[in-house]
C-alpha positions in Angstrom: 84.9 104.9 104.9 87.1 107.1 102.7 89.9 108.9 104.5 89.6 112.7 104.6 92.6 114.8 103.6 92.9 118.5 104.2 95.0 120.5 101.8 96.1 123.9 103.1 97.9 125.6 100.3 98.0 129.2 99.1 98.7 128.3 95.5 95.4 127.4 93.9 97.1 125.4 91.1 99.0 123.3 93.6 95.8 122.7 95.6 93.9 121.7 92.5 96.6 119.3 91.4 96.8 117.6 94.7 93.0 117.5 94.9 92.7 115.9 91.4 95.3 113.2 92.2 94.0 112.3 95.6 90.3 112.4 94.5 91.2 110.0 91.8 92.5 107.6 94.5 89.2 107.9 96.4 90.1 110.3 99.2 87.7 113.0 100.4 89.4 116.3 100.0 88.9 119.4 102.0 90.6 122.6 100.9 91.8 125.8 102.6 93.8 128.7 101.2 95.4 130.1 104.3 96.5 128.9 107.8 93.5 130.3 109.6 91.0 128.6 107.3 93.2 125.4 107.6 93.0 125.4 111.4 89.2 125.9 111.3 88.7 123.2 108.7 90.9 120.7 110.7 88.8 121.3 113.8 85.5 120.9 111.9 86.4 117.9 109.7 89.0 116.1 111.8 90.8 114.7 108.7 93.1 111.7 108.7 96.0 113.7 107.2 96.8 117.4 106.5 99.1 118.7 103.8 100.1 122.3 104.8 102.0 125.0 103.1 104.5 126.9 105.2 104.3 130.4 103.7 100.5 130.8 104.0 98.7 134.1 104.1 96.8 135.3 107.2 98.5 132.6 109.4 101.7 130.9 108.3 102.0 127.1 108.4 104.2 126.9 111.4 101.8 129.0 113.5 98.9 126.9 112.2 100.8 123.8 113.1 101.4 125.0 116.7 97.6 125.8 117.0 96.7 122.3 115.9 99.2 120.7 118.3 97.8 122.7 121.2 94.2 121.5 120.7 93.5 118.0 122.1 91.0 117.4 119.2 93.5 118.0 116.5 96.9 117.3 118.0 97.0 113.7 116.8 96.3 114.4 113.1 99.2 113.6 110.9 100.5 116.7 109.2 102.9 117.0 106.3 104.6 120.3 105.4 104.5 121.1 101.7 107.1 123.7 100.8 109.5 124.9 98.2 112.0 125.5 101.0 115.1 123.4 100.3 117.8 125.2 102.3 120.0 123.2 104.7 118.2 123.0 108.0 114.7 123.8 106.8 113.6 120.2 106.9 114.8 119.9 110.5 113.1 123.2 111.5 109.8 122.0 110.0 109.9 118.6 111.8 110.9 120.4 115.1 107.8 122.6 114.7 105.7 119.4 115.0 105.1 118.3 111.4 105.2 114.6 110.9 106.8 114.9 107.5 108.0 117.1 104.7 107.1 117.2 101.0 109.1 119.5 98.7 107.7 121.3 95.7 107.3 120.6 92.9 105.0 117.8 94.0 105.6 114.4 92.4 102.1 113.3 91.6 103.2 109.7 91.2 104.5 109.6 94.8 101.7 111.6 96.3 99.2 108.6 96.8 102.1 106.4 98.1 103.0 109.1 100.7 99.3 109.5 101.7 98.9 105.7 102.2 102.1 105.6 104.2 101.0 108.4 106.6 97.4 107.2 107.0 98.5 103.7 107.9 100.8 104.9 110.6 99.6 104.5 114.2 
């Protein structure tokens, strides 16, 4: 069975790029354009991994992350923040919010499948 990956990203070009790369590697991709859609999609699809932007419309990524961690059905899903934030302390703040990892933009398309494989294989 192919792993499902949810991409919650406000920038359509970034979403399409990630979808194209990960689809090529055989993953089933679910997309959401804002945090509220992302939380709903996570609860419906129960993906193996979520890539989530931080500055999302409707509901930001940190709020969406908290909602997922409060729900027993979604609290165990591995979630990686995808953000252009690169200020000192941002990575720590994102990890403290409950994200399992941090991926900075621009996204390295060669590393993306390696990162996915790593997170999906973790217990």
